[in-house]
Biopython code that builds the backbone (N, CA, C, O; Angstrom):
import numpy as np
from Bio.PDB.StructureBuilder import StructureBuilder

atoms = [
    (1, "MET", "N", (40.406, 62.059, -59.897)),
    (1, "MET", "CA", (41.349, 62.870, -59.182)),
    (1, "MET", "C", (40.706, 63.336, -57.875)),
    (1, "MET", "O", (39.583, 63.840, -57.872)),
    (2, "HIS", "N", (41.406, 63.169, -56.799)),
    (2, "HIS", "CA", (40.936, 63.603, -55.488)),
    (2, "HIS", "C", (41.154, 65.098, -55.352)),
    (2, "HIS", "O", (42.269, 65.590, -55.520)),
    (3, "GLN", "N", (40.073, 65.823, -55.045)),
    (3, "GLN", "CA", (40.224, 67.265, -54.956)),
    (3, "GLN", "C", (39.799, 67.864, -53.634)),
    (3, "GLN", "O", (40.195, 68.983, -53.308)),
    (4, "LYS", "N", (38.999, 67.144, -52.865)),
    (4, "LYS", "CA", (38.470, 67.768, -51.667)),
    (4, "LYS", "C", (38.054, 66.717, -50.645)),
    (4, "LYS", "O", (37.535, 65.659, -50.999)),
    (5, "GLU", "N", (38.286, 67.020, -49.393)),
    (5, "GLU", "CA", (37.807, 66.176, -48.305)),
    (5, "GLU", "C", (36.822, 66.988, -47.488)),
    (5, "GLU", "O", (37.030, 68.178, -47.248)),
    (6, "VAL", "N", (35.753, 66.342, -47.064)),
    (6, "VAL", "CA", (34.780, 67.003, -46.202)),
    (6, "VAL", "C", (34.515, 66.118, -44.997)),
    (6, "VAL", "O", (34.636, 64.896, -45.077)),
    (7, "PHE", "N", (34.161, 66.724, -43.903)),
    (7, "PHE", "CA", (33.836, 65.966, -42.697)),
    (7, "PHE", "C", (32.834, 66.756, -41.876)),
    (7, "PHE", "O", (32.702, 67.970, -42.035)),
    (8, "CYS", "N", (32.144, 66.068, -41.013)),
    (8, "CYS", "CA", (31.185, 66.708, -40.117)),
    (8, "CYS", "C", (31.902, 67.065, -38.824)),
    (8, "CYS", "O", (32.448, 66.182, -38.162)),
    (9, "PRO", "N", (31.912, 68.337, -38.450)),
    (9, "PRO", "CA", (32.591, 68.751, -37.228)),
    (9, "PRO", "C", (31.704, 68.651, -35.974)),
    (9, "PRO", "O", (32.141, 68.983, -34.872)),
    (10, "HIS", "N", (30.473, 68.199, -36.151)),
    (10, "HIS", "CA", (29.515, 68.199, -35.052)),
    (10, "HIS", "C", (29.545, 66.909, -34.235)),
    (10, "HIS", "O", (29.916, 65.849, -34.739)),
    (11, "GLY", "N", (29.156, 67.013, -32.992)),
    (11, "GLY", "CA", (29.024, 65.843, -32.134)),
    (11, "GLY", "C", (27.695, 65.145, -32.395)),
    (11, "GLY", "O", (26.791, 65.732, -32.990)),
    (12, "ASN", "N", (27.575, 63.909, -31.957)),
    (12, "ASN", "CA", (26.349, 63.136, -32.168)),
    (12, "ASN", "C", (25.118, 63.821, -31.592)),
    (12, "ASN", "O", (24.029, 63.706, -32.155)),
    (13, "GLU", "N", (25.272, 64.523, -30.491)),
    (13, "GLU", "CA", (24.140, 65.138, -29.805)),
    (13, "GLU", "C", (23.627, 66.406, -30.477)),
    (13, "GLU", "O", (22.569, 66.911, -30.102)),
    (14, "GLU", "N", (24.352, 66.930, -31.461)),
    (14, "GLU", "CA", (23.962, 68.204, -32.074)),
    (14, "GLU", "C", (22.852, 68.068, -33.117)),
    (14, "GLU", "O", (22.204, 69.058, -33.456)),
    (15, "GLY", "N", (22.628, 66.878, -33.622)),
    (15, "GLY", "CA", (21.516, 66.655, -34.539)),
    (15, "GLY", "C", (21.620, 67.359, -35.887)),
    (15, "GLY", "O", (20.599, 67.725, -36.469)),
    (16, "CYS", "N", (22.813, 67.551, -36.383)),
    (16, "CYS", "CA", (23.001, 68.236, -37.663)),
    (16, "CYS", "C", (22.585, 67.325, -38.828)),
    (16, "CYS", "O", (22.324, 66.138, -38.638)),
    (17, "GLU", "N", (22.530, 67.893, -40.012)),
    (17, "GLU", "CA", (22.159, 67.131, -41.209)),
    (17, "GLU", "C", (23.367, 66.558, -41.945)),
    (17, "GLU", "O", (23.206, 65.817, -42.915)),
    (18, "CYS", "N", (24.590, 66.901, -41.487)),
    (18, "CYS", "CA", (25.775, 66.422, -42.197)),
    (18, "CYS", "C", (26.428, 65.217, -41.531)),
    (18, "CYS", "O", (27.339, 64.621, -42.106)),
    (19, "LYS", "N", (25.988, 64.847, -40.345)),
    (19, "LYS", "CA", (26.562, 63.698, -39.635)),
    (19, "LYS", "C", (25.988, 62.418, -40.237)),
    (19, "LYS", "O", (24.777, 62.198, -40.212)),
    (20, "LYS", "N", (26.871, 61.575, -40.780)),
    (20, "LYS", "CA", (26.398, 60.326, -41.378)),
    (20, "LYS", "C", (25.713, 59.475, -40.310)),
    (20, "LYS", "O", (26.191, 59.430, -39.177)),
    (21, "PRO", "N", (24.635, 58.814, -40.627)),
    (21, "PRO", "CA", (24.161, 58.458, -41.958)),
    (21, "PRO", "C", (23.264, 59.482, -42.633)),
    (21, "PRO", "O", (22.792, 59.227, -43.742)),
    (22, "LYS", "N", (23.010, 60.619, -42.019)),
    (22, "LYS", "CA", (22.222, 61.638, -42.722)),
    (22, "LYS", "C", (23.011, 62.065, -43.960)),
    (22, "LYS", "O", (24.239, 62.128, -43.918)),
    (23, "PRO", "N", (22.323, 62.355, -45.050)),
    (23, "PRO", "CA", (23.002, 62.579, -46.328)),
    (23, "PRO", "C", (23.420, 64.023, -46.615)),
    (23, "PRO", "O", (23.680, 64.360, -47.770)),
    (24, "GLY", "N", (23.492, 64.871, -45.608)),
    (24, "GLY", "CA", (23.795, 66.286, -45.846)),
    (24, "GLY", "C", (25.085, 66.557, -46.592)),
    (24, "GLY", "O", (25.111, 67.404, -47.485)),
    (25, "MET", "N", (26.165, 65.852, -46.245)),
    (25, "MET", "CA", (27.444, 66.088, -46.936)),
    (25, "MET", "C", (27.364, 65.691, -48.403)),
    (25, "MET", "O", (27.862, 66.409, -49.269)),
    (26, "GLN", "N", (26.740, 64.552, -48.686)),
    (26, "GLN", "CA", (26.629, 64.098, -50.066)),
    (26, "GLN", "C", (25.756, 65.057, -50.877)),
    (26, "GLN", "O", (26.085, 65.379, -52.018)),
    (27, "LEU", "N", (24.656, 65.509, -50.298)),
    (27, "LEU", "CA", (23.771, 66.435, -51.005)),
    (27, "LEU", "C", (24.446, 67.776, -51.265)),
    (27, "LEU", "O", (24.264, 68.364, -52.330)),
    (28, "ALA", "N", (25.226, 68.267, -50.300)),
    (28, "ALA", "CA", (25.957, 69.524, -50.487)),
    (28, "ALA", "C", (27.006, 69.382, -51.582)),
    (28, "ALA", "O", (27.159, 70.275, -52.416)),
    (29, "ALA", "N", (27.729, 68.263, -51.585)),
    (29, "ALA", "CA", (28.742, 68.026, -52.623)),
    (29, "ALA", "C", (28.085, 67.928, -53.994)),
    (29, "ALA", "O", (28.615, 68.442, -54.979)),
    (30, "ALA", "N", (26.936, 67.272, -54.056)),
    (30, "ALA", "CA", (26.236, 67.136, -55.339)),
    (30, "ALA", "C", (25.829, 68.501, -55.881)),
    (30, "ALA", "O", (25.952, 68.763, -57.077)),
    (31, "GLN", "N", (25.353, 69.356, -55.007)),
    (31, "GLN", "CA", (24.947, 70.686, -55.438)),
    (31, "GLN", "C", (26.158, 71.525, -55.842)),
    (31, "GLN", "O", (26.141, 72.185, -56.881)),
    (32, "GLU", "N", (27.200, 71.499, -55.026)),
    (32, "GLU", "CA", (28.388, 72.311, -55.293)),
    (32, "GLU", "C", (29.094, 71.912, -56.589)),
    (32, "GLU", "O", (29.577, 72.771, -57.327)),
    (33, "HIS", "N", (29.153, 70.608, -56.863)),
    (33, "HIS", "CA", (29.904, 70.113, -58.013)),
    (33, "HIS", "C", (29.025, 69.598, -59.152)),
    (33, "HIS", "O", (29.514, 69.004, -60.113)),
    (34, "ARG", "N", (27.710, 69.839, -59.023)),
    (34, "ARG", "CA", (26.754, 69.398, -60.053)),
    (34, "ARG", "C", (26.882, 67.905, -60.339)),
    (34, "ARG", "O", (27.030, 67.493, -61.489)),
    (35, "LEU", "N", (26.822, 67.106, -59.283)),
    (35, "LEU", "CA", (26.979, 65.662, -59.396)),
    (35, "LEU", "C", (25.636, 64.965, -59.469)),
    (35, "LEU", "O", (24.669, 65.380, -58.830)),
    (36, "ASN", "N", (25.588, 63.918, -60.244)),
    (36, "ASN", "CA", (24.458, 63.000, -60.239)),
    (36, "ASN", "C", (24.870, 61.880, -59.280)),
    (36, "ASN", "O", (25.686, 61.030, -59.635)),
    (37, "LEU", "N", (24.315, 61.875, -58.081)),
    (37, "LEU", "CA", (24.765, 60.937, -57.052)),
    (37, "LEU", "C", (24.534, 59.481, -57.420)),
    (37, "LEU", "O", (25.201, 58.600, -56.877)),
    (38, "SER", "N", (23.610, 59.208, -58.324)),
    (38, "SER", "CA", (23.396, 57.818, -58.745)),
    (38, "SER", "C", (24.564, 57.305, -59.588)),
    (38, "SER", "O", (24.674, 56.105, -59.837)),
    (39, "LYS", "N", (25.437, 58.220, -60.026)),
    (39, "LYS", "CA", (26.613, 57.825, -60.796)),
    (39, "LYS", "C", (27.893, 57.947, -59.976)),
    (39, "LYS", "O", (28.997, 57.834, -60.510)),
    (40, "CYS", "N", (27.733, 58.181, -58.671)),
    (40, "CYS", "CA", (28.880, 58.322, -57.772)),
    (40, "CYS", "C", (29.038, 57.081, -56.909)),
    (40, "CYS", "O", (28.081, 56.342, -56.677)),
    (41, "VAL", "N", (30.246, 56.867, -56.442)),
    (41, "VAL", "CA", (30.538, 55.748, -55.540)),
    (41, "VAL", "C", (30.995, 56.318, -54.206)),
    (41, "VAL", "O", (31.901, 57.149, -54.152)),
    (42, "VAL", "N", (30.361, 55.866, -53.134)),
    (42, "VAL", "CA", (30.787, 56.217, -51.792)),
    (42, "VAL", "C", (31.621, 55.052, -51.280)),
    (42, "VAL", "O", (31.150, 53.915, -51.233)),
    (43, "ILE", "N", (32.850, 55.335, -50.900)),
    (43, "ILE", "CA", (33.756, 54.310, -50.385)),
    (43, "ILE", "C", (33.873, 54.513, -48.884)),
    (43, "ILE", "O", (34.179, 55.611, -48.419)),
    (44, "GLY", "N", (33.630, 53.454, -48.132)),
    (44, "GLY", "CA", (33.695, 53.581, -46.687)),
    (44, "GLY", "C", (33.950, 52.256, -46.005)),
    (44, "GLY", "O", (33.933, 51.195, -46.629)),
    (45, "ASP", "N", (34.188, 52.346, -44.694)),
    (45, "ASP", "CA", (34.456, 51.129, -43.932)),
    (45, "ASP", "C", (33.423, 50.892, -42.834)),
    (45, "ASP", "O", (33.572, 49.964, -42.039)),
    (46, "VAL", "N", (32.393, 51.708, -42.780)),
    (46, "VAL", "CA", (31.366, 51.540, -41.755)),
    (46, "VAL", "C", (30.001, 51.444, -42.431)),
    (46, "VAL", "O", (29.544, 52.386, -43.078)),
    (47, "GLY", "N", (29.373, 50.308, -42.271)),
    (47, "GLY", "CA", (28.108, 50.059, -42.950)),
    (47, "GLY", "C", (26.943, 50.879, -42.465)),
    (47, "GLY", "O", (26.145, 51.360, -43.270)),
    (48, "ASP", "N", (26.828, 51.049, -41.144)),
    (48, "ASP", "CA", (25.640, 51.743, -40.657)),
    (48, "ASP", "C", (25.754, 53.256, -40.737)),
    (48, "ASP", "O", (24.820, 53.959, -40.351)),
    (49, "THR", "N", (26.873, 53.776, -41.227)),
    (49, "THR", "CA", (26.973, 55.212, -41.481)),
    (49, "THR", "C", (27.339, 55.459, -42.943)),
    (49, "THR", "O", (26.539, 56.035, -43.680)),
    (50, "ASP", "N", (28.518, 55.041, -43.377)),
    (50, "ASP", "CA", (28.971, 55.291, -44.744)),
    (50, "ASP", "C", (28.030, 54.675, -45.780)),
    (50, "ASP", "O", (27.577, 55.358, -46.699)),
    (51, "MET", "N", (27.739, 53.386, -45.628)),
    (51, "MET", "CA", (26.933, 52.684, -46.618)),
    (51, "MET", "C", (25.470, 53.115, -46.560)),
    (51, "MET", "O", (24.803, 53.177, -47.592)),
    (52, "LEU", "N", (24.969, 53.412, -45.369)),
    (52, "LEU", "CA", (23.590, 53.875, -45.263)),
    (52, "LEU", "C", (23.442, 55.261, -45.879)),
    (52, "LEU", "O", (22.447, 55.531, -46.554)),
    (53, "ALA", "N", (24.407, 56.137, -45.661)),
    (53, "ALA", "CA", (24.364, 57.466, -46.268)),
    (53, "ALA", "C", (24.371, 57.352, -47.794)),
    (53, "ALA", "O", (23.629, 58.061, -48.474)),
    (54, "ALA", "N", (25.201, 56.470, -48.324)),
    (54, "ALA", "CA", (25.241, 56.253, -49.774)),
    (54, "ALA", "C", (23.897, 55.724, -50.272)),
    (54, "ALA", "O", (23.392, 56.161, -51.306)),
    (55, "HIS", "N", (23.335, 54.795, -49.538)),
    (55, "HIS", "CA", (22.045, 54.209, -49.895)),
    (55, "HIS", "C", (20.951, 55.277, -49.938)),
    (55, "HIS", "O", (20.116, 55.279, -50.842)),
    (56, "LEU", "N", (20.958, 56.174, -48.970)),
    (56, "LEU", "CA", (19.914, 57.200, -48.880)),
    (56, "LEU", "C", (19.918, 58.173, -50.045)),
    (56, "LEU", "O", (18.877, 58.738, -50.379)),
    (57, "VAL", "N", (21.080, 58.381, -50.674)),
    (57, "VAL", "CA", (21.152, 59.300, -51.819)),
    (57, "VAL", "C", (21.196, 58.564, -53.154)),
    (57, "VAL", "O", (21.317, 59.194, -54.205)),
    (58, "GLY", "N", (21.100, 57.237, -53.121)),
    (58, "GLY", "CA", (21.087, 56.461, -54.358)),
    (58, "GLY", "C", (22.442, 56.258, -54.990)),
    (58, "GLY", "O", (22.528, 55.922, -56.171)),
    (59, "ALA", "N", (23.515, 56.456, -54.224)),
    (59, "ALA", "CA", (24.868, 56.273, -54.761)),
    (59, "ALA", "C", (25.262, 54.800, -54.709)),
    (59, "ALA", "O", (24.691, 54.021, -53.945)),
    (60, "MET", "N", (26.229, 54.432, -55.519)),
    (60, "MET", "CA", (26.798, 53.094, -55.440)),
    (60, "MET", "C", (27.650, 53.029, -54.187)),
    (60, "MET", "O", (28.153, 54.048, -53.714)),
    (61, "LYS", "N", (27.811, 51.831, -53.653)),
    (61, "LYS", "CA", (28.503, 51.667, -52.381)),
    (61, "LYS", "C", (29.703, 50.746, -52.535)),
    (61, "LYS", "O", (29.621, 49.705, -53.186)),
    (62, "ALA", "N", (30.819, 51.138, -51.928)),
    (62, "ALA", "CA", (32.012, 50.290, -51.900)),
    (62, "ALA", "C", (32.442, 50.155, -50.450)),
    (62, "ALA", "O", (32.902, 51.117, -49.834)),
    (63, "LEU", "N", (32.288, 48.952, -49.912)),
    (63, "LEU", "CA", (32.668, 48.697, -48.533)),
    (63, "LEU", "C", (34.088, 48.164, -48.497)),
    (63, "LEU", "O", (34.380, 47.127, -49.092)),
    (64, "VAL", "N", (34.971, 48.864, -47.804)),
    (64, "VAL", "CA", (36.354, 48.438, -47.653)),
    (64, "VAL", "C", (36.376, 47.397, -46.532)),
    (64, "VAL", "O", (35.944, 47.670, -45.412)),
    (65, "ARG", "N", (36.882, 46.211, -46.844)),
    (65, "ARG", "CA", (36.836, 45.115, -45.880)),
    (65, "ARG", "C", (38.039, 45.083, -44.943)),
    (65, "ARG", "O", (38.560, 44.009, -44.641)),
    (66, "THR", "N", (38.476, 46.232, -44.487)),
    (66, "THR", "CA", (39.533, 46.307, -43.481)),
    (66, "THR", "C", (38.969, 47.056, -42.292)),
    (66, "THR", "O", (37.983, 47.780, -42.432)),
    (67, "GLY", "N", (39.562, 46.900, -41.146)),
    (67, "GLY", "CA", (39.095, 47.616, -39.961)),
    (67, "GLY", "C", (37.638, 47.320, -39.662)),
    (67, "GLY", "O", (37.239, 46.160, -39.565)),
    (68, "TRP", "N", (36.846, 48.370, -39.514)),
    (68, "TRP", "CA", (35.421, 48.237, -39.232)),
    (68, "TRP", "C", (34.689, 47.499, -40.342)),
    (68, "TRP", "O", (33.720, 46.786, -40.079)),
    (69, "GLY", "N", (35.139, 47.662, -41.569)),
    (69, "GLY", "CA", (34.463, 47.066, -42.710)),
    (69, "GLY", "C", (34.371, 45.555, -42.655)),
    (69, "GLY", "O", (33.360, 44.987, -43.065)),
    (70, "ARG", "N", (35.391, 44.899, -42.162)),
    (70, "ARG", "CA", (35.371, 43.433, -42.073)),
    (70, "ARG", "C", (34.226, 42.960, -41.188)),
    (70, "ARG", "O", (33.520, 42.014, -41.536)),
    (71, "ARG", "N", (34.039, 43.613, -40.047)),
    (71, "ARG", "CA", (32.944, 43.224, -39.147)),
    (71, "ARG", "C", (31.587, 43.482, -39.777)),
    (71, "ARG", "O", (30.672, 42.669, -39.646)),
    (72, "PHE", "N", (31.455, 44.612, -40.459)),
    (72, "PHE", "CA", (30.173, 44.915, -41.079)),
    (72, "PHE", "C", (29.885, 43.961, -42.225)),
    (72, "PHE", "O", (28.738, 43.553, -42.409)),
    (73, "PHE", "N", (30.900, 43.595, -42.999)),
    (73, "PHE", "CA", (30.706, 42.667, -44.112)),
    (73, "PHE", "C", (30.163, 41.336, -43.607)),
    (73, "PHE", "O", (29.275, 40.749, -44.224)),
    (74, "THR", "N", (30.691, 40.865, -42.498)),
    (74, "THR", "CA", (30.215, 39.616, -41.910)),
    (74, "THR", "C", (28.740, 39.735, -41.542)),
    (74, "THR", "O", (27.977, 38.788, -41.736)),
    (75, "PHE", "N", (28.332, 40.879, -41.016)),
    (75, "PHE", "CA", (26.939, 41.112, -40.661)),
    (75, "PHE", "C", (26.045, 41.161, -41.890)),
    (75, "PHE", "O", (24.978, 40.549, -41.902)),
    (76, "ILE", "N", (26.468, 41.884, -42.925)),
    (76, "ILE", "CA", (25.595, 42.133, -44.072)),
    (76, "ILE", "C", (25.376, 40.900, -44.942)),
    (76, "ILE", "O", (24.352, 40.801, -45.618)),
    (77, "VAL", "N", (26.307, 39.970, -44.938)),
    (77, "VAL", "CA", (26.152, 38.770, -45.757)),
    (77, "VAL", "C", (24.861, 38.049, -45.394)),
    (77, "VAL", "O", (24.212, 37.483, -46.274)),
    (78, "GLY", "N", (24.476, 38.056, -44.134)),
    (78, "GLY", "CA", (23.253, 37.396, -43.710)),
    (78, "GLY", "C", (22.087, 38.334, -43.506)),
    (78, "GLY", "O", (21.113, 37.959, -42.852)),
    (79, "SER", "N", (22.148, 39.549, -44.044)),
    (79, "SER", "CA", (21.128, 40.552, -43.798)),
    (79, "SER", "C", (20.500, 41.041, -45.097)),
    (79, "SER", "O", (21.122, 40.978, -46.157)),
    (80, "SER", "N", (19.278, 41.522, -45.013)),
    (80, "SER", "CA", (18.635, 42.121, -46.175)),
    (80, "SER", "C", (18.535, 43.631, -46.010)),
    (80, "SER", "O", (17.720, 44.272, -46.673)),
    (81, "THR", "N", (19.356, 44.208, -45.132)),
    (81, "THR", "CA", (19.303, 45.633, -44.836)),
    (81, "THR", "C", (19.598, 46.489, -46.063)),
    (81, "THR", "O", (18.951, 47.515, -46.272)),
    (82, "PHE", "N", (20.556, 46.082, -46.862)),
    (82, "PHE", "CA", (20.946, 46.847, -48.042)),
    (82, "PHE", "C", (20.713, 46.019, -49.296)),
    (82, "PHE", "O", (20.575, 44.798, -49.230)),
    (83, "GLU", "N", (20.673, 46.681, -50.417)),
    (83, "GLU", "CA", (20.576, 45.981, -51.690)),
    (83, "GLU", "C", (21.952, 45.408, -52.006)),
    (83, "GLU", "O", (22.851, 46.143, -52.415)),
    (84, "LYS", "N", (22.119, 44.120, -51.823)),
    (84, "LYS", "CA", (23.438, 43.509, -51.995)),
    (84, "LYS", "C", (23.953, 43.632, -53.420)),
    (84, "LYS", "O", (25.163, 43.694, -53.636)),
    (85, "ARG", "N", (23.053, 43.669, -54.391)),
    (85, "ARG", "CA", (23.523, 43.715, -55.781)),
    (85, "ARG", "C", (24.207, 45.049, -56.103)),
    (85, "ARG", "O", (24.924, 45.140, -57.100)),
    (86, "SER", "N", (24.003, 46.068, -55.290)),
    (86, "SER", "CA", (24.653, 47.360, -55.555)),
    (86, "SER", "C", (25.845, 47.588, -54.631)),
    (86, "SER", "O", (26.411, 48.681, -54.616)),
    (87, "MET", "N", (26.229, 46.583, -53.868)),
    (87, "MET", "CA", (27.362, 46.739, -52.949)),
    (87, "MET", "C", (28.585, 46.067, -53.529)),
    (87, "MET", "O", (28.543, 44.885, -53.869)),
    (88, "PHE", "N", (29.660, 46.795, -53.644)),
    (88, "PHE", "CA", (30.923, 46.250, -54.113)),
    (88, "PHE", "C", (31.827, 46.142, -52.908)),
    (88, "PHE", "O", (31.871, 47.059, -52.087)),
    (89, "CYS", "N", (32.551, 45.044, -52.781)),
    (89, "CYS", "CA", (33.441, 44.861, -51.644)),
    (89, "CYS", "C", (34.878, 44.792, -52.103)),
    (89, "CYS", "O", (35.215, 44.056, -53.031)),
    (90, "TYR", "N", (35.717, 45.559, -51.450)),
    (90, "TYR", "CA", (37.133, 45.559, -51.746)),
    (90, "TYR", "C", (37.882, 44.879, -50.621)),
    (90, "TYR", "O", (37.502, 44.999, -49.456)),
    (91, "VAL", "N", (38.923, 44.180, -50.952)),
    (91, "VAL", "CA", (39.735, 43.509, -49.935)),
    (91, "VAL", "C", (40.924, 44.381, -49.592)),
    (91, "VAL", "O", (41.743, 44.006, -48.753)),
]
sb = StructureBuilder()
sb.init_structure("model")
sb.init_model(0)
sb.init_chain("A")
sb.init_seg("    ")
for serial, (resi, resn, name, xyz) in enumerate(atoms, 1):
    if name == "N":
        sb.init_residue(resn, " ", resi, " ")
    sb.init_atom(name, np.array(xyz, "f"), 0.0, 1.0, " ", f" {name:<3s}", serial, name[0])
structure = sb.get_structure()
């Protein structure tokens, strides 16, 4: 059940800890809701922010292959940047 949305209100130049790919939002959610992030799935369409943030906290990753995700999927197929065995792709 979807209960809450969070976002970073800061600009890139502010250097906050909640702007992806930094894991501040995920860590705050884990603390607030007592989550084990290794049992959570981060769903996103941007690999170098959404998927990297998920990777940094040990969460499972689901890359949506629409919009930005399609371009990133093409890049990652030939890359060793992420652990491919933990990446799930949705069409």
